[in-house]
N, C-alpha and C positions, 0 to 999 in steps of 0.2 A: 508676373511679379519679378522684378529685377533681383539678381543674386548679388548679395553684398560681398565685395572684394575683401580679402584679408587685410587687416590694418597694417600699415607700413612699419617697418622696423627702423629705418634710417631716421635719426633724430630722437629715437627713444632711449631711455635710460636702461638699457638691457644689461643685466649682470654679466660679468665676464665669464665666458664658458670655460676658459682654461684654468680658472682659479681653484675649483675643487681638487683637481689633480695636484696642483702645485702646493696648495695649503695643507694637503693631507700627506705630504712627503713622498708622493709618487713621481716627482720629477726625476729626470735622468741627466746628470751633468757629466762633464768630462771626467771628474774625479770618481764617478761611479762606474766607469767602464773598466772591466776586467777581462783580459784575454789570456788564453793559454800561453805559457812560456814567455810571458811579458818581462822585458827588461825595464829598468828604471833609470831615468836620466837625471843627473844633478849637474848644475853649472858652477864652475869655478869662476868667480867674479873678481874684478880688479878691486883691491883695497885702496888704490890711489887714484886721484883725479886726473893726473897727467904724468905719464912715465913711458920710457922705452923698456921693452921686454928684453932682458939679457938672457934669461934662461927659464924654462919651465921643466921642472924635475918631477916626473911621474913615478919614480922608482918605488917609493913607499906606498903610494896609492895602488899600484898594480899588484903589490904583494899582499894587500888587504883581502881577507876572505870575502868572496862574493863579487869582487871587481872583475868585469869582463873586458873593459877597454877604457883608455884615456886618450882623448882626441884633442889635438891643437890645430891651429890654422894650417900648419905645414902639411898635415894629413888630409886636409880637405881643399887645399888651394886650387887644385885643378878640377874640382867637382862642383864647386858652389860659386855662383856669381854674387857680387854685392847685392844687398837688398835694394829694390827700386824705390825711388821717390817719384810719384806720378804727377806732381803738380809743379815741377820745376819750370822756370821760364827759360827761354833760349840762352840767355846769358848768365844763368845761375851757375854757381860753383857746385859741381856734383860731389859734395862731401858725403858720400854714402856710407852706411853702416855695413860692416862685414859680419858674417855669422859668428866668427870668433876673431879676436883682436889680431891684427896683422902687424906685429912688430912694435906697436904702440897702443897704450890705453889712453882714453880721453875723458872718462868719467868713472866715478866710483860705482861699481855694479856692472861695468861692461863685461860681457862674456869673454873669458880667456881660454878656457878649456871645458870639454864636456866629458863627464864620467858616466859610464854605463855599469850597472851592477844588477844583481839578481833580486834585490828589493830596495825600497826607497831609503831605508836606514843605512844599508851598506853603501849606497851611492853617496849619501850625505857624508858618511864617515870617510870614505875614500877621497871625496872632494876636499875635505879639510887637510888631507895629507899631501896634496899636490903643492910642491914648492915653487914659489914665484920669486925670481930675482928681478926686481924692477929698479930702474934708475930714474929718480924723480926729475920732472921738468917743471918749469914755471907754470903756475896755475892762473887762469883768467876766468872770473866768475860773473862779474856784473857787466851790464851793457856798456856803461861808460868805460870800464877798463878794457873791454874787448875792442872798442873802436878807437881807443887812444893811440896817439902816435907812438910807435915803438913797442906796441903790445905784443906779448907772445902769440905766435900764430899757430893754430891747431893743425893746419894742413899747409906745409911749406910750399907745396906746388901751386897754391893759389896766392900766397903772399898777402892775404888779407883775411880777416874774420867776418867780413860782410859777404854772405853767401848769395844774397838775392836782393834786388831793389825793384820795387813796383812804383811806377809813376802814373798818376791819373790827373787830368785837368779838364775842366769844362768852363766856358764863359771867359770873361776878362778879369782875372783876379787882380792884376796890378791896377787897373782903372778903378775897380771897386774900392780898393784900399786908399787910393789917392782921393777919392770923393767922400770917404767915410767921415761922419761926424765924430765917431769914437772908434778906437782900436783897442781891443782887449787881448792880452797875451798871458798865457799860463803854461806851466809844465805839469803834466800828470804822470803818475807812475801806477802800474798795475803789478801786484805781487804774484808770486808763483804758488799755485795750488793745483789740484787735479781731480780726476774722476773718482777714483777709489771705489769701484763697485763691490757689492757684497761677495761675489765670486771672483777669486783671482783668476789669472790666465791658466790655461792647461791645454796640452796636446797629447793625443795618442795616435801613433802611426803604425800601420800594418802593411807589409808588403807581401803580395802573392806572387811567388816565383813562377808559378805555372802560367798565369795570365800576364805577368809583368806589370801589374797595376798596384798603385798605392792607394790605400784608404786612410784618410786623415780625419780624425775627430778633433775639432778645435773650438774653443770658446771664442767665437768670432762673430762680428756683425755682418760680414760679407763673404759667405762661403764661395760664391762664384769667382769673385775677385781673388780670394785666397788660392783657389785652384789655379788661376792663371799665374799668380806670383810664385807658387811652389814649382809649377811646371817650368816657368821661365828661369828661375834661379838654379834649378837642377838640370836644365836642358832636356826636359821630358815633353812629349806631346801631351796636351791637356787631356786627351782621351785616356791617358794612362793614370790620371789622378782623379780620385773621388774625394770630395770634402763633405763632411757632415758636421753641421752645427747642432748639437743636441740642445737641451735646455741651457740657456745662458743666463746666469745670475747677474744681469746688469752689464752695461757696456759704456754708455755715455761718451763714446768716442775713443776711449782707451783701447777698445777691441776692434776699432776701425783702422787698424794699423797692421803691418806685417812685421813680425818679430823674428829674431834669430832662432828662437826655440822652434818656430813653426817650419823651419827648414832643417834644423839639426835633427829633430826626431825622425822625420821621413828619411833623411839621408842615412842615419844609423840603422833604421829598420831595414832599409835596402841592403846595407852592408852586412848586417848580422843575420838577416833572414828571420828575425824575431820581432814581435811587436815591441814598441818603445813608448814609454809613458813619462811625461813630465808634468807636474802640477806645481805651480808657483806658491811659495809660502808668502806670508804677509810682508815680511821684511824685504824679500826680493821684490815684491810688488812696489813697495814704497821707494825703492832706490833704482829700479830698472824698467818699470812700466812707464810709458810716456807721461810727462807732466804738462802743465798748461798755463796759459794766461799771460805770463810775465812780459810786459811791454812798458815802453816809455814814450811819451808824446809831448811835442812842443806845438801848441796850437795858437793861431792868431785869428781873431774874428773882427771883421769890419761891420760896423753897426751905424745905421742912420739915427737921426735925433729921436725918431718915434719908436725906436727899438727894433726896426726891421734889420735882420741880419742879411747883409748883402754879399758877404764873401767869407770863406774860411780857408785858411792855409795851414796845413798840418804836416809835420815830419814825425815819423814814428820809427821805433826800433823794437823788434821782437827778439827775445833771447831764446834761440832755438836749441840751446844746449850743444852737445858734442857733434851732431851730424844733422843732415837733412833727412828726416824720417819720411814715412810713406806719404803723409799729407803735410809737408813741412811749411809750405808758403801759404796755405789756406787761411790760417788765422790773420796774417798780415794782409792778405788780399781782401778778406771780408771786411776787416776794419777799414781799409782804404776805400772800399767801394760803398760802405754803408754808414759812414760816420754821420751824415746829415740826417739820417732817420726820416721822420715825417715832415721835416722843415724844407721850405722852398729853396733858400740859399742858392741863387742861380750861378754864382761864381765859386769855383771850388778847385783847390789844388792839393794833392796828397803825394808825399814821397814816403814809402814804407820799406824799411830795411829788415832783412832777416839776418841775425848775427849769431856766430858760433861761440860757444864757451865750454868750460869744463864742468857742465852740469848734465844731468840726465836729459836725453832728447825730449824736446817739446813738440807737441802736435795738437790735434783737435780735441776739444772737450765741449760738451753740450753748449751750443751757441757759437763756438769756434770763431772768435773775433767780434761777434755781435755784442757780448757783454761789455767788452772794452770800448767799442764804439758808442754804445748807449751811455756808459759811465762818463766818458770824456765829453760828449755832446751835452748831456743833461747837467753835469756840473758847470759847464761853460754857460749854459742858458741861465742857471740859477745865479751865477756870479754876475752876468750882465744885468739881470733883473735887479739884483740887490744894489749894484752900483748906480744904475739909472733910476732907481726908485719906482720901477714898474712892477706891478703884481706879476708873480712868476707864471701863474696860469694864463693871465692875459698876454704876456709876452709869447708864450707858446702858441696861443690861438692866432696871434697876428702873423706868425711865421709859418703856420701849418698849411700844407697843401689841402685844398678842399676836394670833395668828391668830384666836383665839376672839372677839376684839373687832372683827373686820372682817366686813362693811363698817362704816365709821365716817364719819359725817357730821362734818366738821371745823368747820362753821359759818363758812366763808369762801368766797369766789368768786374766779375768775380771769376777767379781762376777755376777751371773745370765746370763752371756753371753758366757763364755767359753774361750778356748785357743786363744791366739793372734797369728794368722798365716796370715801374710800379703798375700793377694790373687793376686793382680795385681796393676800395676801402673808404671809410669815413672817419678820418683821424680826429677832427674837432668833436664829433659826436662821442667818440670813444673817450676823449678827455672829459667831456661834460658828464658822462655817466659815472666815471671814476670820481670826479670831484663831488658829485652828489652822494655817492656811497661812502666816501671818507668823511663827509661833513666839512667840506672845505670852507664854506662861508662862516660857519660858527667857530672854526678853529682859532682864529686870532684872539678872540676874547678868552677862550679857554687857555691859550698859551700865556696870555698876560696874567690871568688869575693864578696860574700855576707858578709863574715866575715870582709873583709877590710872596708866594709861600715857600720860595727857595727851591722850586722844582723846575727842571729843564725839559720841556716838551718840544719836539720838533716834528714837522710834517715834510715828507719828501715825495716828489713826483719823478716818474721816469716814463717818457714816451719813446717808443721805438717802432721801427719797421724791420722785419726779419725776412731774409731769403729762405724759402721753404720749397719743398716739392721739386727739387732739381732733377734733371734727367741723368743720363741721356735716355733711359727707358726703364720700364719694368715689365716683366712677363707674367702671364697666368694661363693655365690650362684648366678648363672646366669639363667634367665628364659626368654623364648621368647613367646609372646602371638600370637593370631591368625592374628594380623595385621603386624606381623614381628617386633614389637617393643620389645626392650630388657630392662629388669630390672636387675640391678646388686645390690646385697646385700653384703655389706662388713663389716667385723669385725673391720676395722679401723674407727676411730672416729675423724673427722677433727676439728680443731679450727683455721682455717685460711690458711691452706696449699694448698688448691686447689684440694682436692681429687676428687671432681665430675669431673673436667676437665681431670685430668691425667688418672683416671681409665676409663673414656669414651674414651680417645684416644687409650688406650691399647686394649679395647674390640672392638672398632670400627675397628681398623686395623685387628683384628682377623676375624671378620665377613665381613670386607670390606663394611661397611654400614655408612651412615651419623651419625655424632655425635648427631644430634637431635633425632635420633631413640633410644637413650639410656637414661635411668633414673637410677641414682645411689642413693641408700638408705642406711642409716647407723644410728648408735647411739641409737638403741633400742634393748635391749636384748631379747625381744619377737619376734622382726622382724627377727633377725638372732641370733640363740641361742649360737653361738660359736665365740669367737674373743678374741683379746688381747689388742688392743688399739693403740694409736698414741703417740709415743715417740721414742727417740734414732734413729731418721732419718730412720724409717723402713717402712713407708707406701707404697711408690711406689715399693721398691724392694721386700717386702714380701707380702703386701696386693695387690699391682698391679700384681705381679706374680700369686697370687692365683686367681685373677679375670680373667686374660687372660687364665690361664690354665683351669679354669672352662668354659670359653667361647669356648676353643678348644674342650672340651668334648661335649659341645652342638653342635658345628659345625659337629663333627664326627657323632652324632646322626642324625643330619639333612641330612648328606650324606647317612646314612643308610636308612632313610625314602625315600630319592630321588631315591635310587637304586631300592626300592620296587615299587615306583610309575612309574618309567621310564622303569622298567623291564630290567635293565642292571646290570652287575656286578659292585660292588663298585669301583673296580680298574679302571673301564672305565670312572669314574667321576673325575672332578676337581672343585675346588671352586674358584669363581671369582665374584667380584662385588655384593656380598650378595646373591649368589645363587649357587646351584650345577648344573654343566653343563656336558653334554656328551662331552668327549674330541673330538675335531674336528667338533662338531656340536653344537655350542652355542645356537641354537634355541631350542634344546631339553634340557630343564632346569626346575628346581624346585626352586622357591624362598624360602627364609627363612620363610616368612609368610605362604606359601602353605605347607611347611614341618610341621610347627607348627599346622596348621589346621588339617593335616592328622594324627597327633600324639595325638589327643585328645580321650577321652573315648567315644565320640559320633561318632567317625569314625570307620570304619571296622578295626579289629585288624591287625596290620602289621605282627606280628609273635608272637609266644608263649612267647618268652623271651624278646621282645622289651620293653614292658611297655608303659606307657603313658607320654605325655608332653615332650617338649624340655626344659629340666632342667639339669643343671650340677652343681656340687659342688666340691670345692677343698680346702684342708687344706695344704697350702704350708709351709714346714718346711725346711729351708736352711741347708746345710751341715756344715756351719760355718759362721763366721762373714765376711761381705764385708767391706773393708777398703777404704774409700775415702781419698783423700789428697789434699792439696792446698798450695799455697805460697801467702802470703800477702806482699805487699810492699807499703810504704807510705813515703811521704816527708812532713815534718812539719817545721814550723817556730815558734820559741819561742821568744816572746818579753820580754827581761829581765827587761824592765822598768815597765811593767804591769803584767807579769807572764802569759799572755795568750798564750795558745798553739793553733796555727792555722794549720789545716790540708790543705795542698795545693793540694796534689794529692794522690789518693788511688787506688791501683791496686790489683785485686784478679785473680789468675789463679787457676781454680778449676777443679778437676777430680772426678766426681761422676758416672763414667761408662757411660752407655747409657743415654743420656739426653732425657727424655720423652717430656719435654716442656721447652725451654730456658727461656720463660717469668717467669714461676713458679720458676725455679732454681735461676734465677737472683734476683727475688723478695725475695727468702729465703736468699740469700747471702747479699743483701742490708739490710734486717731486722736484720740479725745477726751482721753485721758490726756496724749498728746503736747501737745495744745493747752493743757491745764491746766498742764503743766510749763512750757511756754513763757511763759504768762501769769504764773506765780508766780515764776519765776527770771530771766526775760529780757525779756519784751516790755513796752513802755510807750509811750504817746503823751504826751510832755511838751510844755509850751508855755512860751515866754518871757513875761515880764510884759506885753509889748505884744500878746500873742495869736499870735505867730508859732509855728507848729508846729516842733518841734525834731527830729522823727523823720520825715524825708522821703525817705530811701533805706534800703536794707538795711545800710548802714554804721552807721546809728543805730537802726533798729528791728531788734532781734536776734531771729531765729527759732531754735527748737531744731533741732539737727542729729541725725544718728544717734548721735553721741557723747553727747548729752544724754539720750537715751531708754534706760532700762534694759530688761531683760527683764521682761515683765509676766505674772504668773501669774494666770490667769482660771479661775474655776469658776462653774458655772451652777446656779441654783436656779429651778425652774419651778413657779410657782403660777398656773395659767391664770386669765384674767379671764373673768367671766360676761358681759361686755359685747359680745363677738362670738362667733360660733359655733365658732371655732377656738382660742380662748384666748390670742390674741396680744396682747402689749403692745409699746410702743416700746423701741428699743435704741440710738437714734442719739446721745443727748446725755449719757448717764450718765457716760462717761469724763471729760468736761470738767467735769461738775458736782462730782464728788468730789475732784478733784486739788488745788485750791487749799487747802481746809480741811485735807485730809490732810497735805499737805507742810508747811504752816505749823505745824500742831500738832507735827509731827516736829521742825522746826527749834526751836520753842519748848521741846520736851522736851530736845533736845540742849543748848541754851544755858541751860536752867533753873539749873544749878549756878552760873552766872555772874551770875544775877539779871536776865537779859534777859526782858522782858515784851513780847509781840508783840500789836499791836492793828490791824495792817493786813495786806493780802494780798500785798504786795510791790511791785515785783519785788525778790526777795532776791538782788541782784547781789553779787559779792565786796566791792565798795566799801560797799554798805549793811550787809552783815553785819559787816565790820570796824568800821564806825562804831558799830554797836550794841554790839559787844564792848568797844570802847575806852571808851565812855561809862560802862560799868559797872565798869571795872577801874581802880583808882587807879594813876596814872602811865602810863596808856595801854597 
C-alpha cells in the first residue's frame, strides 16, 4: 500500500507563525533595547529651510546637568564621509547629505548638531539650549521654481538644481506622431506624501574596545547594506561592523535609506566608549524622514482613429528635496521605464529629471515610481477614451499586450534593476476578471439612475505592470540538527511581511515536514554574513527561492547519507514525508533526523568527500526582473454638498505568479490599498512659502482609519514566472500602485457631468472637491 505524502503547504492559507508573539506584546524593537551605561542622543535640527550657519553656540547646553557632549560638523569633519547615494547616474550631480550640516542648511529638520546626555530627557533639554545663528537664504520649493531661469541654486558648485536626467527611447516616436489621427496632450501633477510607518526610526550603537567591533541595532529594511554603508562612511572594515535589525514596525521604503543618525550614533559610541541610543519622535519623523511621490509630468499621446495608442512622449520632473538620498533617482527611473504599463505602445520617449529644492529629501516609498506611472497612464487612457467616445475598458483591451506577446522586451531600463523585459502574464484576462467583479456592464444604468436622484457615482479602473523580485541576489543557509529540526537563515529582513511563515512553507514542502519543525532566523549580519534586504517585493521570489534551493541541497545530502546507511544505490531511493525510502519498500527508510545524526563529526566517516553536517547554502540570483500585474476597480460616490468621497466597492485582481500564501498576499494588497487611499484622499506634506513644513503632527497629517477603508474584494490570477524555479513574483507593492489612478478615475467619472477635469492625484479632501465643483457651477 502506497504511503500518502504530507499535504503541501505552498498555496495554503496558513496562519502567520510570527503573529502570536507580536500581537501579545513580545516583540523587541529598537526602543526596547537597554544597555548598561547607555547615553542618549538628541539631534539639533535646522529651524530654517535655507540658510548659512554663522555660529553654533553650545555653552548653555554643555552646562546643563547630564550633558556629556555637543558635536557639530567641525568635530566630525575628518571622521565621516558624506552619506552615499547608490543609484546616481554617471553624469548626476552628487548633491550628497552630510551627517551634520556643513556651513549651510537646506531644509527644515536637517541635523545641525548632536547632543549626548545621560538620559533622553536631558538630551532633549540640552538640544533646545544649543544656539543657532543662521543667515537666511532664498528658498525654492516647487518644481517649477527650482527649474526656472535665475532660480536660487542649492549647491553653487553645480550651478543648477537639476541633479539627474534619465533619457529612454524606443521605436520611432516622431514618425508615429506625424502619422497619428489624434494627438492628446496633458500635464499631470503628483503631490508629496510619505510612508509614515507605525514605528519611527531608531538606532542603538555599542562599541567593544577589546575587539574593535561596532554592534548597531537599527530599524532598517536592509541590515547588510547598512553594514556596508556604516563601514564605508566611517572608513572601517565591514568585518568590524555588526548590524542587527530587531523587530521593525513597518518600513515601506522609508527604512530602505541610510540616515545621518545611523552614522552619528556609531561614531559617538566609538568616541565615548559607551552605548548610544537615538529614537525618533513623531515630529522628527514627519520633517526629517524621507518623503515621497512629488512629480510633474507633461505627456503627449499619438492615437490612431480606432483608439490604438501608437506613441507616448513624456517629460517628467521629480522633486527630490534638499539632496540626493540613498535611492534618489529610483522613483524617476521606475516612472520612466514603466509608464506604458500593460499597453503595447511601440514608440516611446521619456525624459525624467530629478530636481533639488528646500524640502525634506525624497526617496522610495511603496511602489517607488509605479504609482505615479500608473496614475499618469491610466488618467491618459480615460481621457482618450472619453474624447474619442470609446468604452474605456474596450480601449484598454485594444492596446493591451496579450499572453502570446510575452515575454516582451520593452526597450527601457530601471536603475539598479536592469532591462524591462516582461516575463509572463495575462493582462486582458486580469482586466476581464476585475470588470466582472465590479459589475462593469451593469454600472452605466446604475450611474444614470443615481444621477437622476442627484447622486454622483463614478467607476474607476487602473491597470498596471510592476517590477518585482529584483536582484542582484539573496542568500539562505539551511541546517538540520540531530532531532531533524530545521533552521533557515535568510538574508531577507522582514518588517511585517510574514517571512517566517512564507519561508517555512517553502522549506517544509521541500522536506515534507511539519511547519513546526522549522525555525527562521534573520536580521543579524553576524548570523548570516551575506544578504541584500527586503524591498521591491523581492523576499519570497528571491529570498524564498534561495531558501528552498538550499533546502533541496540539504535533502540531496540526506539522500546520500541514506544510500550509505541502507547500502543501496541513490537511484533506488525516493524522498517522501520527511525521509529517504527505498523505492517499493517504504519500511526501509532513513529519517531526516537519522541522516543528520549520521552526518556529524562524531559518527563514522561516510566517505572521503562527503564532509560533515546536513547544511546547505544558496545565493539565488535571478536572470531578470519578474513582473507582477494587477487591475484595480472601484465605485465611488461623491457628495457634492459636503465634498466627501465615499468608496462603495473596491476590487483587485492580482497576479504575482505562484501564490505561496493567499492570506499573506491579500494582507499585502489590503495594506497597499489602504496607503493608496490615504495618499489619494487624506495625506499630504504641504510647505509654507518660507519652507516651513505644515504637517508636523497627526493633527495635520491625516492617516486613513478603519472608517476610510472599504471591504476589498481580491481575486488571484497565477501566471508563474520562468525566472525562478517555483514561479513566484512579488506581491508587496501592487495595492499602493493601483489605488491612486483607480480612485481619481472614479472621482473624475462621478464629476464628469459637472464638467470637472482632474489632472492631479489629490489629496481629494472635502474642501478640494467642493472647490472643484464650485468652479464649474455658475453661482457656486
